C-alpha positions in Angstrom: 86.7 88.8 114.9 86.7 91.6 116.9 90.4 93.2 117.2 89.6 96.8 119.1 87.3 98.9 120.6 87.5 102.0 121.8 84.9 104.7 123.6 82.4 105.0 120.5 83.6 102.4 118.1 84.7 98.5 117.1 86.9 97.2 114.9 86.6 93.7 113.2 88.7 91.9 110.6 86.9 92.2 106.8 84.3 89.3 106.3 81.7 89.0 103.8 78.9 90.1 104.9 80.2 93.1 105.6 80.5 93.9 101.9 76.6 93.7 101.5 76.4 96.6 104.5 78.9 98.4 103.0 76.6 98.6 99.6 74.2 100.5 102.1 76.4 103.7 102.4 75.5 107.0 100.9 77.4 109.0 98.5 79.6 112.4 99.0 78.1 115.0 97.3 81.1 117.1 97.7 83.3 116.5 93.9 86.5 116.2 95.6 85.4 113.3 97.5 84.1 111.3 94.5 86.6 108.9 94.9 85.7 108.2 98.6 82.3 106.5 97.9 82.0 102.7 98.2 81.2 101.0 94.9 78.1 99.9 93.9 78.4 96.2 93.0 76.9 93.2 92.1 77.1 90.0 93.8 79.8 88.5 91.5 82.0 92.0 91.6 81.5 91.7 95.5 82.9 88.4 96.0 85.8 89.6 93.4 86.2 92.4 95.9 86.3 90.9 98.6 88.8 88.0 97.5 91.0 90.3 96.9 91.1 92.5 99.3 91.2 89.7 102.2 93.2 86.6 100.2 96.6 89.0 99.7 99.9 88.8 101.4 100.6 92.6 101.3 97.1 93.4 102.3 95.1 93.6 105.5 91.4 94.5 106.2 89.1 95.7 108.9 85.7 97.3 109.3 84.3 99.9 111.7 81.2 99.8 113.9 79.8 102.4 115.8 77.9 102.2 119.0 74.8 101.2 117.3 76.4 98.2 116.2 76.0 100.2 112.6 78.8 99.3 109.8 80.5 103.5 109.4 84.2 102.5 108.3 86.5 100.5 106.5 90.7 100.3 107.2 92.8 99.3 104.9 96.4 98.3 105.5 98.2 98.4 102.2 102.0 97.9 100.9 102.5 95.6 104.2 106.1 94.8 104.1 106.5 92.4 106.9 110.3 92.0 107.8 110.5 95.9 108.3 107.4 95.9 109.7 105.6 98.3 108.1 102.2 99.4 106.2 100.2 102.4 104.8 97.2 103.0 105.9 94.0 103.8 104.5 90.3 104.6 106.0 87.1 105.2 104.7 83.8 106.1 106.3 80.3 106.4 105.5 79.4 109.9 104.7 76.6 109.6 106.6 78.8 109.2 109.5 81.4 111.9 109.3 82.3 114.0 110.9 81.4 112.5 114.1 84.2 111.8 115.8 84.4 108.3 114.7 87.6 108.3 113.1 89.5 109.9 115.7 88.1 107.4 118.3 88.8 104.2 116.0 92.2 104.8 115.0 93.4 105.7 118.4 91.7 102.2 119.2 93.4 100.5 116.1 97.1 101.6 116.6 97.4 99.3 120.4 96.2 96.2 118.2 98.7 97.5 115.0 102.2 98.0 117.2 101.2 95.3 119.8 99.4 92.4 118.4 100.2 92.7 114.8 104.1 93.6 116.0 104.2 96.2 113.6 106.7 99.5 113.9 105.7 101.9 111.5 101.9 102.6 109.8 102.3 105.3 107.5 98.9 107.3 105.2 98.9 110.2 103.1 96.5 112.4 103.2 94.9 115.5 100.7 96.4 118.5 101.8 92.4 120.3 101.3 91.3 117.5 103.7 91.7 119.6 107.0 89.4 117.3 108.7 91.4 114.2 108.4 94.7 116.0 108.7 93.7 117.3 112.2 92.1 113.5 113.1 95.5 112.4 112.2 97.7 114.5 114.0 95.3 114.3 117.1 96.1 110.4 116.7 99.9 110.8 117.1 100.7 110.8 113.7 103.3 113.6 111.9 104.3 114.8 109.0 106.9 113.0 106.7 107.2 114.8 103.8 104.1 117.0 100.9 104.4 116.3 97.4 102.2 116.0 94.2 101.4 112.6 93.4 98.2 110.9 91.0 94.8 112.1 92.5 92.6 109.5 92.4 89.9 111.0 90.0 91.4 111.8 87.1 88.7 113.0 85.8 87.7 116.0 88.7 87.2 119.1 87.0 89.3 120.9 89.4 90.2 124.0 86.7 86.9 123.9 85.2 84.6 124.1 88.1 84.2 127.6 89.6 83.2 125.9 93.7 86.5 124.4 93.2 88.7 127.4 92.9 89.4 127.0 96.5 90.8 124.3 95.8 93.2 125.3 92.7 96.2 125.5 94.5 96.5 121.8 95.3 96.4 120.6 92.1 98.3 120.7 89.0 98.4 118.8 85.6 101.8 116.8 84.7 101.3 116.5 80.9 97.6 115.1 80.7 97.8 113.7 84.8 96.1 115.1 87.3 98.5 115.8 90.8 96.9 117.1 94.1 99.3 117.7 96.9 99.3 115.4 99.4 100.5 115.4 103.3 102.5 112.0 104.2 101.8 110.9 107.7 103.3 108.5 110.0 103.7 107.0 113.8 106.6 104.9 114.9 106.0 102.4 118.3 108.5 105.0 119.5 106.6 107.3 118.9 102.7 105.4 120.0 104.5 103.7 123.2 105.5 107.4 124.3 101.8 109.4 124.7 100.3 105.5 125.0 98.2 106.7 127.3 96.0 108.4 125.0 95.2 105.1 123.2 92.4 103.0 124.9 93.6 99.3 125.6 90.5 96.8 126.1 91.4 93.4 125.3 89.3 92.1 122.3 86.9 89.4 122.8 87.5 87.4 120.5 84.0 85.6 121.1 82.4 88.5 119.5 
């Protein structure tokens, strides 16, 4: 079901067939982003992945298409607290379609759906402090910084202190015991913040027949 659309993207609820489409995505070549690569799976693994994401009380998932009807991104709402009306957003794009403004366009179209259709009150996210492109995207969409702290990094095999190409980001990492941690910027937007700048967000009523 179509839930939102912007100038160059539209967003649908996750369906099983979408997992097959995401299997065709490219791969990040920068080791900092290896953990963002969509995993290659067989049919059984894809079914398991889909069922785990789709049939959860604390998670909702969506896919992002560009104007050429190519599936380019994936949005997950995690740790949904329905009573408090809050959740945490994760968003991943096909590496072949980054740096095209699709992240900003899709998030701006998603927020009216999130706050008005789902009736949520706050949306949280976190972004690695070396990921300046994503930080700018979230700022452009109205998010503000909540806190900055070190959290466990997704890719524990990253050789950040051994790879000479990663020297530039060493300050973003540290070890606590054997755990590799990264400095993350935690950001948020509330419904009140959204309403104060509502004009920057597209309000296209979804075509439920799409």
